[in-house]
VEXDREN-2710 file (C-alpha; in Angstrom, 1 decimal):
% VEXDREN-2710
k/r/px/py/pz
1/UNK/17.1/96.5/47.0
2/UNK/14.5/99.3/47.4
3/UNK/14.5/102.3/49.7
4/UNK/12.0/105.0/50.3
5/UNK/12.8/108.7/50.5
6/UNK/11.9/108.5/54.2
7/UNK/14.4/105.7/54.8
8/UNK/17.1/107.6/52.9
9/UNK/16.5/110.8/54.9
10/UNK/16.7/108.9/58.2
11/UNK/20.0/107.3/57.1
12/UNK/21.7/110.6/56.2
13/UNK/19.9/113.0/58.5
14/UNK/18.2/114.9/55.7
15/UNK/15.0/116.9/55.3
16/UNK/12.4/115.7/52.8
17/UNK/10.7/118.0/50.3
18/UNK/8.1/116.0/48.5
19/UNK/6.7/112.5/48.7
20/UNK/8.4/110.6/51.6
21/UNK/7.1/107.2/50.4
22/UNK/8.5/107.3/46.9
23/UNK/10.9/104.4/46.4
24/UNK/14.2/104.0/44.5
25/UNK/16.1/100.9/43.6
26/UNK/19.1/102.3/41.7
27/UNK/21.4/105.3/41.5
28/UNK/22.2/107.5/38.5
29/UNK/23.7/110.7/37.3
30/UNK/21.2/113.6/37.5
31/UNK/21.4/114.4/33.8
32/UNK/20.6/110.8/32.7
33/UNK/18.5/109.5/35.6
34/UNK/15.3/107.6/35.1
35/UNK/12.2/106.9/37.3
36/UNK/13.1/104.8/40.3
37/UNK/16.6/106.1/40.7
38/UNK/18.4/108.2/43.2
39/UNK/21.0/110.9/42.3
40/UNK/22.8/113.7/44.1
41/UNK/23.4/117.3/43.5
42/UNK/26.3/119.1/45.2
43/UNK/27.6/121.4/42.4
44/UNK/25.7/124.4/41.1
45/UNK/26.8/123.5/37.6
46/UNK/24.2/120.8/37.6
47/UNK/21.3/122.8/39.0
48/UNK/19.7/123.3/35.5
49/UNK/19.1/119.5/35.4
50/UNK/17.0/119.6/38.5
51/UNK/13.8/120.8/36.8
52/UNK/14.0/118.1/34.0
53/UNK/15.5/115.1/35.8
54/UNK/13.5/111.9/35.8
55/UNK/15.0/110.8/39.1
56/UNK/12.6/109.9/41.8
57/UNK/14.8/111.2/44.7
58/UNK/17.6/113.8/44.6
59/UNK/20.0/114.3/47.5
60/UNK/20.8/118.1/47.4
61/UNK/23.3/120.1/49.4
62/UNK/21.7/122.7/51.7
63/UNK/23.9/125.4/50.2
64/UNK/22.1/124.9/46.8
65/UNK/18.6/124.7/48.1
66/UNK/16.7/127.9/48.5
67/UNK/13.2/126.6/49.0
68/UNK/12.0/127.7/45.5
69/UNK/13.6/125.1/43.3
70/UNK/11.2/123.4/40.9
71/UNK/11.5/119.6/40.5
72/UNK/9.3/116.6/39.9
73/UNK/11.7/114.6/42.2
74/UNK/11.4/114.3/45.9
75/UNK/14.3/116.2/47.4
76/UNK/16.3/115.2/50.5
77/UNK/18.2/118.2/51.7
78/UNK/21.5/117.5/53.5
79/UNK/24.6/119.4/54.6
80/UNK/26.7/117.8/51.9
81/UNK/25.1/115.7/49.2
82/UNK/28.4/114.1/48.1
83/UNK/29.2/112.9/51.6
84/UNK/25.6/111.7/52.1
85/UNK/25.7/109.7/48.9
86/UNK/28.9/108.1/50.0
87/UNK/27.3/107.0/53.2
88/UNK/24.3/105.5/51.3
89/UNK/26.6/103.7/48.9
90/UNK/28.5/102.2/51.8
91/UNK/25.3/100.9/53.3
92/UNK/24.2/99.4/49.9
93/UNK/27.6/97.8/49.4
94/UNK/27.5/96.2/52.8
95/UNK/24.2/94.7/52.0
96/UNK/25.0/93.4/48.5
97/UNK/28.6/92.5/48.8
98/UNK/29.2/88.8/49.5
99/UNK/30.9/87.9/52.8
100/UNK/32.5/84.4/52.5
101/UNK/33.8/82.1/55.1
102/UNK/35.6/78.8/55.0
103/UNK/38.5/77.4/53.0
104/UNK/38.1/76.5/49.4
105/UNK/40.1/73.8/47.8
106/UNK/42.6/73.4/46.3
107/UNK/44.8/75.8/48.3
108/UNK/47.9/75.5/50.5
109/UNK/47.9/76.5/54.1
110/UNK/51.1/75.8/56.0
111/UNK/51.0/73.5/59.0
112/UNK/50.3/75.5/62.2
113/UNK/48.6/78.4/60.5
114/UNK/45.2/79.1/62.2
115/UNK/42.3/80.2/60.0
116/UNK/39.4/81.9/62.0
117/UNK/36.0/80.4/61.4
118/UNK/34.7/83.6/59.9
119/UNK/37.6/84.1/57.6
120/UNK/37.7/83.1/53.9
121/UNK/40.5/81.6/51.9
122/UNK/39.8/81.3/48.2
123/UNK/40.9/78.5/45.9
124/UNK/44.6/78.3/44.7
125/UNK/45.7/80.6/47.6
126/UNK/49.1/80.0/49.3
127/UNK/49.5/80.8/53.0
128/UNK/53.0/80.4/54.2
129/UNK/54.5/79.1/57.5
130/UNK/54.0/81.4/60.5
131/UNK/51.4/83.6/58.8
132/UNK/48.7/85.2/60.9
133/UNK/45.2/85.6/59.5
134/UNK/42.8/87.9/61.4
135/UNK/39.1/87.3/62.1
136/UNK/36.8/88.1/59.2
137/UNK/39.7/88.4/56.7
138/UNK/38.6/87.8/53.1
139/UNK/41.4/86.3/51.0
140/UNK/40.2/85.7/47.4
141/UNK/41.5/83.1/45.0
142/UNK/45.1/83.0/43.8
143/UNK/46.5/85.2/46.6
144/UNK/50.0/84.6/48.1
145/UNK/50.6/85.3/51.8
146/UNK/54.3/84.7/52.6
147/UNK/56.0/83.3/55.7
148/UNK/55.4/85.2/58.9
149/UNK/53.1/87.7/57.1
150/UNK/50.1/89.2/59.0
151/UNK/46.7/89.9/57.6
152/UNK/44.6/92.0/60.0
153/UNK/41.0/91.6/61.0
154/UNK/38.3/92.3/58.3
155/UNK/40.9/93.0/55.7
156/UNK/40.2/92.0/52.1
157/UNK/42.8/90.7/49.6
158/UNK/41.2/90.5/46.2
159/UNK/42.3/87.9/43.7
160/UNK/46.0/87.8/42.8
161/UNK/47.4/89.9/45.7
162/UNK/50.9/89.1/46.8
163/UNK/52.0/89.8/50.4
164/UNK/55.7/88.8/50.8
165/UNK/57.3/87.3/53.9
166/UNK/57.3/89.2/57.2
167/UNK/55.0/92.0/55.9
168/UNK/52.1/93.2/58.0
169/UNK/48.7/94.4/56.8
170/UNK/46.5/96.1/59.3
171/UNK/42.8/95.8/60.1
172/UNK/40.0/96.7/57.6
173/UNK/42.4/97.2/54.7
174/UNK/41.4/96.6/51.1
175/UNK/44.1/95.4/48.6
176/UNK/42.9/95.2/45.0
177/UNK/44.0/92.6/42.4
178/UNK/47.6/92.6/41.4
179/UNK/48.9/94.6/44.4
180/UNK/52.4/93.5/45.5
181/UNK/53.4/94.2/49.0
182/UNK/57.0/93.6/50.0
183/UNK/58.9/93.0/46.8
184/UNK/62.6/93.9/47.0
185/UNK/63.4/97.6/47.0
186/UNK/65.4/98.8/44.0
187/UNK/68.9/98.6/45.5
188/UNK/72.1/97.9/43.6
189/UNK/75.7/99.1/44.0
190/UNK/78.6/98.7/41.5
191/UNK/81.6/96.7/42.6
192/UNK/85.2/97.6/41.7
193/UNK/84.6/96.4/38.2
194/UNK/81.5/98.4/37.7
195/UNK/79.3/95.3/37.9
196/UNK/76.0/96.0/39.7
197/UNK/75.6/94.0/42.9
198/UNK/72.3/93.6/44.6
199/UNK/72.0/95.1/48.1
200/UNK/69.9/92.7/50.1
201/UNK/66.5/94.1/51.2
202/UNK/66.0/92.5/54.6
203/UNK/63.3/94.8/56.0
204/UNK/59.5/94.6/55.6
205/UNK/56.4/96.6/54.8
206/UNK/53.9/97.7/57.4
207/UNK/50.5/98.8/56.1
208/UNK/48.5/100.3/59.0
209/UNK/44.8/100.1/59.6
210/UNK/42.0/101.2/57.2
211/UNK/44.3/101.6/54.1
212/UNK/43.0/100.9/50.6
213/UNK/45.6/99.9/47.9
214/UNK/44.6/99.9/44.2
215/UNK/45.2/97.3/41.6
216/UNK/48.8/96.7/40.5
217/UNK/50.2/99.0/43.1
218/UNK/53.6/98.0/44.4
219/UNK/55.1/98.8/47.9
220/UNK/58.7/97.8/48.2
221/UNK/60.2/96.3/51.4
222/UNK/62.8/98.2/53.3
223/UNK/66.6/97.6/53.1
224/UNK/66.4/97.5/56.9
225/UNK/63.5/98.5/59.1
226/UNK/60.2/99.1/57.5
227/UNK/58.4/100.8/54.7
228/UNK/55.3/102.3/56.3
229/UNK/51.9/103.3/54.9
230/UNK/50.0/105.3/57.5
231/UNK/46.5/104.8/58.9
232/UNK/43.6/105.6/56.6
233/UNK/45.7/106.3/53.5
234/UNK/44.3/105.6/50.0
235/UNK/46.5/104.6/47.1
236/UNK/45.1/104.4/43.6
237/UNK/46.0/101.9/40.9
238/UNK/49.6/101.7/39.6
239/UNK/51.2/103.5/42.5
240/UNK/54.9/102.8/43.2
241/UNK/56.3/103.2/46.8
242/UNK/60.1/102.8/47.1
243/UNK/62.0/101.1/50.0
244/UNK/62.0/102.8/53.4
245/UNK/59.4/105.3/52.5
246/UNK/57.3/106.3/55.5
247/UNK/54.0/108.1/55.2
248/UNK/51.7/109.6/57.8
249/UNK/47.9/109.4/58.1
250/UNK/45.2/109.9/55.5
251/UNK/47.4/110.5/52.4
252/UNK/45.8/110.2/49.0
253/UNK/47.9/109.1/46.0
254/UNK/46.3/109.0/42.6
255/UNK/47.2/106.7/39.7
256/UNK/50.9/106.5/38.6
257/UNK/52.3/108.4/41.6
258/UNK/55.9/107.3/42.3
259/UNK/57.7/107.9/45.7
260/UNK/61.4/107.2/45.6
261/UNK/63.2/105.5/48.5
262/UNK/63.7/106.8/52.0
263/UNK/61.4/109.7/51.6
264/UNK/59.3/110.9/54.6
265/UNK/55.7/112.0/53.9
266/UNK/53.6/113.7/56.4
267/UNK/49.8/113.4/56.9
268/UNK/46.7/114.5/54.9
269/UNK/48.6/115.2/51.6
270/UNK/47.1/114.8/48.1
271/UNK/49.3/113.6/45.3
272/UNK/47.4/113.9/41.9
273/UNK/48.1/111.6/39.0
274/UNK/51.6/110.9/37.8
275/UNK/53.3/113.0/40.6
276/UNK/56.9/111.9/41.1
277/UNK/58.7/112.4/44.4
278/UNK/62.5/112.2/44.7
279/UNK/64.2/110.0/47.3
280/UNK/65.7/111.0/50.6
281/UNK/63.5/114.1/51.0
282/UNK/60.6/115.1/53.2
283/UNK/57.1/116.5/52.7
284/UNK/55.1/118.1/55.5
285/UNK/51.4/117.7/56.3
286/UNK/48.6/119.1/54.2
287/UNK/50.2/119.6/50.8
288/UNK/48.5/119.2/47.4
289/UNK/50.6/118.3/44.4
290/UNK/49.0/118.9/41.0
291/UNK/49.1/116.2/38.3
292/UNK/52.5/115.4/36.8
293/UNK/54.3/117.5/39.4
294/UNK/57.9/116.6/40.1
295/UNK/59.0/117.0/43.7
296/UNK/62.7/117.3/43.5
297/UNK/63.6/118.5/47.0
298/UNK/62.3/118.8/50.5
299/UNK/59.1/120.8/50.8
300/UNK/59.4/123.3/53.7
301/UNK/55.8/124.3/54.2
302/UNK/52.2/123.2/53.6
303/UNK/50.6/124.4/50.4
304/UNK/49.6/123.7/46.8
305/UNK/52.3/122.9/44.4
306/UNK/52.5/122.3/40.6
307/UNK/55.0/121.9/37.9
308/UNK/58.4/120.1/37.5
309/UNK/60.2/121.0/39.6
310/UNK/57.2/121.6/41.8
311/UNK/56.7/125.3/42.9
312/UNK/53.9/127.2/44.5
313/UNK/50.8/126.7/42.4
314/UNK/50.0/130.5/41.9
315/UNK/53.6/131.1/40.7
316/UNK/53.4/128.1/38.4
317/UNK/50.1/129.4/36.9
318/UNK/51.7/132.8/36.1
319/UNK/54.7/131.0/34.6
320/UNK/52.6/128.9/32.4
321/UNK/50.9/131.9/31.0
322/UNK/54.3/133.4/30.2
323/UNK/55.5/130.1/28.6
324/UNK/52.5/129.9/26.3
325/UNK/53.2/133.4/25.1
326/UNK/57.0/132.7/24.8
327/UNK/57.0/132.2/21.0
328/UNK/55.3/135.6/20.4
329/UNK/57.6/137.3/23.0
330/UNK/60.7/135.8/21.2
331/UNK/59.3/137.0/17.8
332/UNK/58.9/140.5/19.1
333/UNK/62.4/140.5/20.8
334/UNK/64.1/139.2/17.6
335/UNK/62.3/141.7/15.5
336/UNK/63.5/144.5/17.7
337/UNK/67.0/143.2/17.7
338/UNK/67.0/143.1/13.9
339/UNK/66.4/146.8/13.9
END
């Protein structure tokens, strides 16, 4: 597909500096772009590349553009180049991404399950008794949708997704390959002889609207009630959500985050890679947890936290400086003590 600078500017509400008719057919990084490509510039660290880039069109944030920048590319000046690029990529994806309909064979659809005309069921998929499939749903090959499960309108399940019985997936969600929704929570109790006995997990999982769940992410069903993932949340690959966890809106969880059971998470939080959160605690709204943080207890106020156990990020940074210098400090102390 080919777009002119004029079309791009109209789509993102930008101002053109240069040739409005120049066309692009691909996207690239500014440092390695070639003729016919579009790139974006939102960080001043990459400004030196502007004068030498071979890109035909560059989206640039208004804060970086002073009217005197030299470039052979046509510039499209926008409020936020990163956000504008995201909008353009969404439009391109919508144009090139296939939208299937119909039921491929072989697959199994239980008697009485209604498949909307504009939905897609890929080959070797299993749809259990009582399942509900929303309009426009895209269920790729080798998926499993259990008994009485619900898949919302315009939701996509990529190949190999498993949605267990009674679980509910909202509208416009995206579940990537290998995601497992509704496996049993990790619940065992020792009997009088010390033998671990399974505690039945009879609840379900509710994934609300506009949630994206990465590949091989697992969300466990509740012991009773529901494990809930709030509206517009985004979970990366290899995330583990324990039973009876409840999260608010617009949370971001990066790869290998683990949330233990019965924890309550507020809204608009960011959990960087490999953050671990203990069970039966709560986290408020608008927290950021740095990579590999360990959240061992209830967090009382919004803020940025790092370390294990997680503490205020500014305190953690000062502590790390001291830790790095600890061997030298110990050497000095021991030397003084020897005297």
